[in-house]
PATI-414826 format. One record per atom (N, C-alpha, C): x, y, z. Coordinates in pm, whole numbers, plus 50000, padded with zeros to 5 digits. Layout:
N
XYZ
...
END
This chain:
67
418394661847803
416834666547825
416344653647889
416394641747841
415574630047886
415864627148033
417274626448063
417564627348197
416754634648312
416884648248267
416234657048342
414724656448353
413794648748259
412464648348262
412134639448366
413134628848371
412594616548440
412344619748623
412794631848637
412914638448756
411484645248801
410714645848684
409214651648668
408454642448717
407354645648833
406524636448875
405604635948760
405154620448710
404084620848634
404874613248513
406044615648467
406634613648367
407554598348378
407214590748290
407824576948300
408534571548200
408884577548057
409484572547977
409794585947875
410984587947819
411374599747758
412274593847652
412084597447510
412764593747400
413074603447328
414314605547296
414444616347178
414934611847049
414434613946918
414634609346787
415794620846712
416774617046721
417624626846661
417574629546527
417084617946447
417194620546273
415764631646273
414644632246362
413674642246320
413564652346419
414384650546524
414284660346627
413064660346696
412594649846729
411414651846812
411534640046933
410794644747050
410684637147174
409424631347207
409434621647243
408054613847277
407974611547424
406904613647503
407074616047640
405884602547671
406114594947808
405064584447814
404944590047959
403654591847999
403444599348146
402064593948199
401864597648318
400764592948372
399694605248389
398704604148317
397734616148309
396904620448442
396864610848527
396564617348641
397604624148728
398724625648685
399654630448761
400114644248695
400214644248554
400754655348476
399914656348362
399974668348313
399194673848184
400334676248094
399744673947972
400784677247827
401304692547826
400344702447881
400754713747886
402064715548009
401774708648105
402814708948186
403994704348151
403994692848082
405324686548013
405904697447932
405144705447839
405734714447762
406344724947828
405784728847938
406274738648022
408054735448088
407674720248138
408914714148200
410314716148078
409784710747949
410634709547830
411134725547822
410544733747816
410744749347803
411484753447906
411574748948018
412434752248143
413864746848125
413904735548051
415204729648026
416074738247896
415434746547840
415984752947724
415394749647598
414474741047568
413824737547445
412574742547413
412454744547290
411074750547256
410154738647251
408894739447304
407804727447305
406834733547260
406304730547128
405334733747031
405264749047050
404394752647110
404054770747090
404654776047205
405324767747310
406074774947406
407524775647386
408084789747371
409434791547365
410414785147481
411734783547454
412574778847531
412904789447621
413114785347737
413494796447847
414894798447848
415084811947818
416664816147800
417554810247916
417084812048043
417904807048157
418324791548108
417314782248085
417304769948064
418504766747933
418294776047842
418874773747711
420544776147753
420934787847837
422154789347878
422804778347939
421784768848015
422564757348100
422594745848008
422444746447890
422424732647825
423694732847782
424384719547732
425544715647700
425894724747579
426894726047517
427364734447362
427094726347275
426644714947273
426514704347168
425074705947165
424354709847240
422794711347226
422194728847206
423204738047192
422804749547145
422864750347009
421704753046958
421844756146813
420364759146749
END
């Protein structure tokens, strides 16, 4: 997911903490909003707060990332 989000305009840094399964995103607030970031994460097949994972995005995830 981290690599895919780097291509989203306004996102500067993405880190995933495997232990607590959280993602931290550093972004330019003039270019993108937290809601738009959540939508982009959901498109990749991951739930983002109250936005469920997109089924098409989920199917495209690697087998190790499906659970």
